[in-house]
N, C-alpha and C positions, 0 to 999 in steps of 0.2 A: 584505504585498507591495507593495501600492500605496505606502506610506510610503518603503520600500526603494527602489522604483524612482524616486519623486521626489527622494530623496536622492542617487541616482546621476545626476541631471540630466534625466530623462524627465518626459513629462507624462502621467501615467497617467489613465485614466477607468475607473470600475466600471461594469460592464454586466451585466445580467440576462441568463441563458443564454437564456431564451424571448424576449428582444429581439433575438438575433441574426437577421440576414437573409441571403439568398443572391442576389447580383446574377448572374443567369445570362450577361449579356453579358460583364461584366468578370471573371467567374469568381473572385469574391473575397467573402468575408462582410462584412456590413455591421453597424455598431452601430444603436442606436434612432434617432440622428440622420442616419443614411445615410451615414456615414464610412466608408471602408475600414478593415477591421481586419487590419493587417499582422503585428502581433505580440500574442499573447494568453496570458496566464496563467490557466488555469481551475482550479476546483475540482471541477467536476462529472466524474464517472467516465467513462472512456472506454467501460467496457461498457455504460453506459446510452445514451451518445451515438451508438454505431455502430448500435444497433438502432432508432434513432428516425427520423422522416421524413427529416431534412436531413442524416442520417449519410451518405448516398451522396455528398454533395457534399465530403466531406472529402479523398478523394483527389484531386478536381478542384481543391481550393484549395492544392495543392503549388505552390510558387513565388510564391503571393500571399499565403498567411496561415502564419506561422509559430505552431506551438502549443508552449507549455510547460505540461506535460511533452508530448513528442511522441507520436504515435500507437503508436509501436513499444513504448511502456512497458506497452501492453494486455497484451503478452506476459509482462512481469514480475509484473504484477498477477495473473495467472492462476497459482493454486497448483498446476496440473498440472505446472507447472514443477518444483516439489519432487520429483515422481515421476521426471520426465526426467532431472533431476541425479543423482538416486540411481541410475538405470539407467546413466548414463555413469560415475559416480564411486562404486561401492559402497564402503563402508567408509571414505569419506573423513571425516577428524576433524573437519570444518566443517559436516557434513550429518547429519541424522537420517534413518533408514531411512524412506521413503515409498512408497505403494503406491496403485494404484487399487482394491484389494480388500482389506477388513481380514482376510481369511483369511491373508494373508502375515505378519500381525502375532500370531497365535495364541499365546497364553501370555504376551503383553507388553502392558503399558499403552500406550495410544495415544491420538490425538486424531482426531476426524473434522472436517474443515474444508470448507466449499463452495468449490468453484473461484474463485468470483468473489465471494466474501464480504469484509465489511471491518468492523473496530471489533468483532470477536468475535461478531457475528451468527450464528446456526444452527451455533456451534461446540459440540461436545460432548466431554466426556472419558470414557474407558472404562477399567475396570480389565482386571487380566489374564484375566478370564473373559468380557471383553465388555460387562460391565454398566455402564450410564450412571451416573456419579458426580457429574456436573455438566453442565449444558447452558445455551444461551441461545437465545431466540427470535428470529425475524428473518424478512425477506423473501426469502433466498437459498435455494439448494439444487436449484432446478429444473435447473441447469446440471450437477448431479452434485457428487461429493465426492471427496476424497482422504483417506487414511488415513496417518498419521505417529506414529512411536514417541514417546511422551511424553518430554520432557526434565526432568531435576531441577533446579529452580531454586535459588539461593543462599538459604539459610535466613535471611530477614528477618521477624522476629515481626509477625504480623498483616498481613504485605504480599506480594503477588506483584510482583516488578520485572521488566519487560522494555525492553531497550535497543534504541533504534532509531538507526542511524547512516546516513551519507550518505558517497558516495564520487564525486568528481569526476575523470574518467580513472581513474587508478589511485592517486590520492592521498585519504586520509581528509579529510573536509571539514566534518563535523559529527555531534553525537551528542546524544541526549534519553534520559531516563529516564521511563517512564510506571508509575504503581504503582496496584494496585487491592487492595481487601481479599478478593477471591475469586480463584478458579485461572484465571478467563477474563479477560483485558484486554479491556474493553469501551469504549464511547463516553463513560462516565462515569469512566474512569481520570484520576488526578492526573497531571498533566504537570509533570515537575520538570526545568526548564531548569538548565543549568551550562556553563560554558566551561572549556577548557584553556588554560592560560597558559604559554606558551613560555619555556623557560629556568628554570622553578621546579623544584627537586629537592624529592624528598619529605622531605628531613631539613631543608629550609629552612621547612617550613609549621610554624605553631605548634601 
């Protein structure tokens, strides 16, 4: 990301999250050199940050520090959103049934996911009788779980493939493929990058 910013003409600086400081008088975050941080791309999860000591300064930094991703993305990273979407749009073809209680999925295969988990941690797969068929350990779960019907993946021998996509505004902007040998996509999944070339038809490919 720093290389991309530099290629765009910016002068990026790498900063450890523990080196960020808060200037009470100027109401702005500072880096380890005492320089104001006006724009910052972070890899540190929002759900960790808002519960830490300086998390209370985040609202005060509006107008002085622009965060990428912005704080409202915390809502999208909470898997309770899956339950809310299903409540608003039951039966939608782009959604899987999701509930706060596994009883609603009785007789169906389902996945239990921590609301704030990531990279497959604390995810468990259950058969139609509710028995665990696969699970991963991890530090999440105290925040609660959601229960979602299991999807059927495309049959790729020896692999489970998951597509990640990005949308800017209402336009598709990127895509990736993560592959793993097990049924749960974790932090050791293989990342398979590719690009879509405009103007090339399927019949033109070798």
